[in-house]
Structures are given as C-alpha cells and as structure tokens.
PyMOL CGO cylinders between C-alpha atoms (Angstrom):
from pymol import cmd
from pymol.cgo import CYLINDER

trace = [
    CYLINDER, -88.12, 43.21, -159.96, -87.66, 45.37, -162.98, 0.3, 1, 1, 1, 1, 1, 1,
    CYLINDER, -87.66, 45.37, -162.98, -84.14, 45.91, -164.39, 0.3, 1, 1, 1, 1, 1, 1,
    CYLINDER, -84.14, 45.91, -164.39, -83.15, 49.45, -164.89, 0.3, 1, 1, 1, 1, 1, 1,
    CYLINDER, -83.15, 49.45, -164.89, -83.44, 50.64, -168.51, 0.3, 1, 1, 1, 1, 1, 1,
    CYLINDER, -83.44, 50.64, -168.51, -80.02, 51.99, -168.36, 0.3, 1, 1, 1, 1, 1, 1,
    CYLINDER, -80.02, 51.99, -168.36, -78.31, 48.58, -168.09, 0.3, 1, 1, 1, 1, 1, 1,
    CYLINDER, -78.31, 48.58, -168.09, -76.79, 47.50, -171.30, 0.3, 1, 1, 1, 1, 1, 1,
    CYLINDER, -76.79, 47.50, -171.30, -73.99, 45.38, -172.79, 0.3, 1, 1, 1, 1, 1, 1,
    CYLINDER, -73.99, 45.38, -172.79, -70.86, 47.82, -173.19, 0.3, 1, 1, 1, 1, 1, 1,
    CYLINDER, -70.86, 47.82, -173.19, -69.83, 45.82, -176.34, 0.3, 1, 1, 1, 1, 1, 1,
    CYLINDER, -69.83, 45.82, -176.34, -72.99, 47.14, -178.08, 0.3, 1, 1, 1, 1, 1, 1,
    CYLINDER, -72.99, 47.14, -178.08, -71.47, 50.58, -178.08, 0.3, 1, 1, 1, 1, 1, 1,
    CYLINDER, -71.47, 50.58, -178.08, -68.08, 49.38, -179.25, 0.3, 1, 1, 1, 1, 1, 1,
    CYLINDER, -68.08, 49.38, -179.25, -69.67, 47.20, -182.08, 0.3, 1, 1, 1, 1, 1, 1,
    CYLINDER, -69.67, 47.20, -182.08, -71.79, 50.24, -183.30, 0.3, 1, 1, 1, 1, 1, 1,
    CYLINDER, -71.79, 50.24, -183.30, -68.70, 52.48, -183.13, 0.3, 1, 1, 1, 1, 1, 1,
    CYLINDER, -68.70, 52.48, -183.13, -66.58, 49.94, -185.05, 0.3, 1, 1, 1, 1, 1, 1,
    CYLINDER, -66.58, 49.94, -185.05, -69.34, 49.47, -187.87, 0.3, 1, 1, 1, 1, 1, 1,
    CYLINDER, -69.34, 49.47, -187.87, -69.63, 53.33, -188.16, 0.3, 1, 1, 1, 1, 1, 1,
    CYLINDER, -69.63, 53.33, -188.16, -65.83, 53.66, -188.52, 0.3, 1, 1, 1, 1, 1, 1,
    CYLINDER, -65.83, 53.66, -188.52, -65.89, 50.97, -191.22, 0.3, 1, 1, 1, 1, 1, 1,
    CYLINDER, -65.89, 50.97, -191.22, -68.58, 52.93, -193.17, 0.3, 1, 1, 1, 1, 1, 1,
    CYLINDER, -68.58, 52.93, -193.17, -71.05, 49.98, -192.94, 0.3, 1, 1, 1, 1, 1, 1,
    CYLINDER, -71.05, 49.98, -192.94, -73.91, 52.47, -192.09, 0.3, 1, 1, 1, 1, 1, 1,
    CYLINDER, -73.91, 52.47, -192.09, -73.39, 54.12, -195.43, 0.3, 1, 1, 1, 1, 1, 1,
    CYLINDER, -73.39, 54.12, -195.43, -72.67, 51.15, -197.60, 0.3, 1, 1, 1, 1, 1, 1,
    CYLINDER, -72.67, 51.15, -197.60, -74.76, 48.24, -196.09, 0.3, 1, 1, 1, 1, 1, 1,
    CYLINDER, -74.76, 48.24, -196.09, -78.48, 47.76, -195.85, 0.3, 1, 1, 1, 1, 1, 1,
    CYLINDER, -78.48, 47.76, -195.85, -80.37, 47.84, -192.50, 0.3, 1, 1, 1, 1, 1, 1,
    CYLINDER, -80.37, 47.84, -192.50, -80.84, 44.05, -192.62, 0.3, 1, 1, 1, 1, 1, 1,
    CYLINDER, -80.84, 44.05, -192.62, -77.07, 43.62, -193.04, 0.3, 1, 1, 1, 1, 1, 1,
    CYLINDER, -77.07, 43.62, -193.04, -76.26, 45.83, -190.21, 0.3, 1, 1, 1, 1, 1, 1,
    CYLINDER, -76.26, 45.83, -190.21, -78.77, 44.01, -187.89, 0.3, 1, 1, 1, 1, 1, 1,
    CYLINDER, -78.77, 44.01, -187.89, -77.39, 40.61, -188.91, 0.3, 1, 1, 1, 1, 1, 1,
    CYLINDER, -77.39, 40.61, -188.91, -73.82, 41.48, -188.54, 0.3, 1, 1, 1, 1, 1, 1,
    CYLINDER, -73.82, 41.48, -188.54, -74.56, 43.17, -185.13, 0.3, 1, 1, 1, 1, 1, 1,
    CYLINDER, -74.56, 43.17, -185.13, -76.18, 40.00, -183.78, 0.3, 1, 1, 1, 1, 1, 1,
    CYLINDER, -76.18, 40.00, -183.78, -73.36, 37.77, -185.10, 0.3, 1, 1, 1, 1, 1, 1,
    CYLINDER, -73.36, 37.77, -185.10, -70.76, 40.01, -183.68, 0.3, 1, 1, 1, 1, 1, 1,
    CYLINDER, -70.76, 40.01, -183.68, -72.34, 40.28, -180.26, 0.3, 1, 1, 1, 1, 1, 1,
    CYLINDER, -72.34, 40.28, -180.26, -72.87, 36.52, -180.13, 0.3, 1, 1, 1, 1, 1, 1,
    CYLINDER, -72.87, 36.52, -180.13, -69.09, 36.10, -180.43, 0.3, 1, 1, 1, 1, 1, 1,
    CYLINDER, -69.09, 36.10, -180.43, -68.29, 38.35, -177.61, 0.3, 1, 1, 1, 1, 1, 1,
    CYLINDER, -68.29, 38.35, -177.61, -68.76, 37.97, -173.86, 0.3, 1, 1, 1, 1, 1, 1,
    CYLINDER, -68.76, 37.97, -173.86, -71.35, 40.26, -172.40, 0.3, 1, 1, 1, 1, 1, 1,
    CYLINDER, -71.35, 40.26, -172.40, -70.04, 43.18, -170.31, 0.3, 1, 1, 1, 1, 1, 1,
    CYLINDER, -70.04, 43.18, -170.31, -73.04, 44.80, -168.62, 0.3, 1, 1, 1, 1, 1, 1,
    CYLINDER, -73.04, 44.80, -168.62, -72.83, 48.40, -167.35, 0.3, 1, 1, 1, 1, 1, 1,
    CYLINDER, -72.83, 48.40, -167.35, -75.24, 50.81, -166.05, 0.3, 1, 1, 1, 1, 1, 1,
    CYLINDER, -75.24, 50.81, -166.05, -73.42, 54.15, -167.04, 0.3, 1, 1, 1, 1, 1, 1,
    CYLINDER, -73.42, 54.15, -167.04, -70.83, 54.69, -169.81, 0.3, 1, 1, 1, 1, 1, 1,
    CYLINDER, -70.83, 54.69, -169.81, -68.85, 56.85, -167.34, 0.3, 1, 1, 1, 1, 1, 1,
    CYLINDER, -68.85, 56.85, -167.34, -68.25, 53.59, -165.29, 0.3, 1, 1, 1, 1, 1, 1,
    CYLINDER, -68.25, 53.59, -165.29, -66.18, 52.07, -168.22, 0.3, 1, 1, 1, 1, 1, 1,
    CYLINDER, -66.18, 52.07, -168.22, -64.31, 55.33, -168.71, 0.3, 1, 1, 1, 1, 1, 1,
    CYLINDER, -64.31, 55.33, -168.71, -62.99, 55.49, -165.06, 0.3, 1, 1, 1, 1, 1, 1,
    CYLINDER, -62.99, 55.49, -165.06, -62.71, 51.88, -164.14, 0.3, 1, 1, 1, 1, 1, 1,
    CYLINDER, -62.71, 51.88, -164.14, -61.61, 50.02, -167.29, 0.3, 1, 1, 1, 1, 1, 1,
    CYLINDER, -61.61, 50.02, -167.29, -57.83, 49.70, -167.58, 0.3, 1, 1, 1, 1, 1, 1,
    CYLINDER, -57.83, 49.70, -167.58, -56.55, 50.96, -171.06, 0.3, 1, 1, 1, 1, 1, 1,
    CYLINDER, -56.55, 50.96, -171.06, -55.10, 47.43, -171.78, 0.3, 1, 1, 1, 1, 1, 1,
    CYLINDER, -55.10, 47.43, -171.78, -58.41, 45.92, -171.30, 0.3, 1, 1, 1, 1, 1, 1,
    CYLINDER, -58.41, 45.92, -171.30, -60.10, 48.57, -173.35, 0.3, 1, 1, 1, 1, 1, 1,
    CYLINDER, -60.10, 48.57, -173.35, -57.62, 47.93, -176.21, 0.3, 1, 1, 1, 1, 1, 1,
    CYLINDER, -57.62, 47.93, -176.21, -58.27, 44.11, -175.94, 0.3, 1, 1, 1, 1, 1, 1,
    CYLINDER, -58.27, 44.11, -175.94, -62.00, 44.63, -176.15, 0.3, 1, 1, 1, 1, 1, 1,
    CYLINDER, -62.00, 44.63, -176.15, -61.50, 46.82, -179.21, 0.3, 1, 1, 1, 1, 1, 1,
    CYLINDER, -61.50, 46.82, -179.21, -59.41, 44.06, -180.83, 0.3, 1, 1, 1, 1, 1, 1,
    CYLINDER, -59.41, 44.06, -180.83, -62.00, 41.48, -180.04, 0.3, 1, 1, 1, 1, 1, 1,
    CYLINDER, -62.00, 41.48, -180.04, -64.60, 43.67, -181.70, 0.3, 1, 1, 1, 1, 1, 1,
    CYLINDER, -64.60, 43.67, -181.70, -62.55, 44.19, -184.87, 0.3, 1, 1, 1, 1, 1, 1,
    CYLINDER, -62.55, 44.19, -184.87, -61.95, 40.41, -185.06, 0.3, 1, 1, 1, 1, 1, 1,
    CYLINDER, -61.95, 40.41, -185.06, -65.58, 39.57, -184.56, 0.3, 1, 1, 1, 1, 1, 1,
    CYLINDER, -65.58, 39.57, -184.56, -66.77, 42.12, -187.06, 0.3, 1, 1, 1, 1, 1, 1,
    CYLINDER, -66.77, 42.12, -187.06, -64.41, 40.81, -189.65, 0.3, 1, 1, 1, 1, 1, 1,
    CYLINDER, -64.41, 40.81, -189.65, -65.58, 37.35, -189.00, 0.3, 1, 1, 1, 1, 1, 1,
    CYLINDER, -65.58, 37.35, -189.00, -69.24, 38.30, -189.09, 0.3, 1, 1, 1, 1, 1, 1,
    CYLINDER, -69.24, 38.30, -189.09, -68.98, 40.47, -192.33, 0.3, 1, 1, 1, 1, 1, 1,
    CYLINDER, -68.98, 40.47, -192.33, -67.04, 37.67, -194.13, 0.3, 1, 1, 1, 1, 1, 1,
    CYLINDER, -67.04, 37.67, -194.13, -69.65, 35.09, -193.06, 0.3, 1, 1, 1, 1, 1, 1,
    CYLINDER, -69.65, 35.09, -193.06, -72.44, 37.40, -194.43, 0.3, 1, 1, 1, 1, 1, 1,
    CYLINDER, -72.44, 37.40, -194.43, -70.63, 38.23, -197.57, 0.3, 1, 1, 1, 1, 1, 1,
    CYLINDER, -70.63, 38.23, -197.57, -69.91, 34.60, -198.36, 0.3, 1, 1, 1, 1, 1, 1,
    CYLINDER, -69.91, 34.60, -198.36, -73.35, 33.31, -197.35, 0.3, 1, 1, 1, 1, 1, 1,
    CYLINDER, -73.35, 33.31, -197.35, -75.91, 35.69, -198.60, 0.3, 1, 1, 1, 1, 1, 1,
    CYLINDER, -75.91, 35.69, -198.60, -79.49, 35.19, -197.31, 0.3, 1, 1, 1, 1, 1, 1,
    CYLINDER, -79.49, 35.19, -197.31, -81.89, 33.23, -199.47, 0.3, 1, 1, 1, 1, 1, 1,
    CYLINDER, -81.89, 33.23, -199.47, -84.95, 35.38, -200.30, 0.3, 1, 1, 1, 1, 1, 1,
    CYLINDER, -84.95, 35.38, -200.30, -88.15, 33.75, -198.72, 0.3, 1, 1, 1, 1, 1, 1,
    CYLINDER, -88.15, 33.75, -198.72, -90.07, 33.90, -201.94, 0.3, 1, 1, 1, 1, 1, 1,
    CYLINDER, -90.07, 33.90, -201.94, -87.03, 32.84, -204.18, 0.3, 1, 1, 1, 1, 1, 1,
    CYLINDER, -87.03, 32.84, -204.18, -87.68, 29.62, -206.10, 0.3, 1, 1, 1, 1, 1, 1,
]
cmd.load_cgo(trace, "trace")
C-alpha cells in the first residue's frame, strides 16, 4: 500500500505560516528554521489531512483558534530554547 502524496500534517501549514508572520524567514538561517520547525511539530499532536479545503469546511472556528494558540506557544518555546542553547559547531574545539 502506498500513502497518497497529498496526506500531510495540517500543523505544518500553521507552523510555517506563524514563522513567516514572525519574520523568521527573513531574519533566521535555514538551519534555525529547520530546527525550530522540528521542535515545534514535536510539541504538537499530528492532525493529518488530505486536502486543505477539508480543514476550511469541517474545522470549527474555536478549534482553529486553539490550534493557532498551540502553534504560537510551541514556536515561542522552541525559539527560546534554540536562542538559549546554540548549537555547538562540529569542528569547534
């Protein structure tokens, strides 16, 4: 069995949208963006969908707002963690 390529976690969309709204894509490195995205998504429950329109029509507004608040909280936590725990360079001695 092969899963459809369209299946994805709806939180991915919300996380990327939030990071863009915060200007991370303009002020942070690609490595930082990848790290913060992984940390954020690991804090959130998966919400798999096949089509974006499914969420637009079937998700109550209150649940959408709760998901957005969860993303905001997770992004804040992840960026604080990365900012206070910078990566050690592999070749640093």
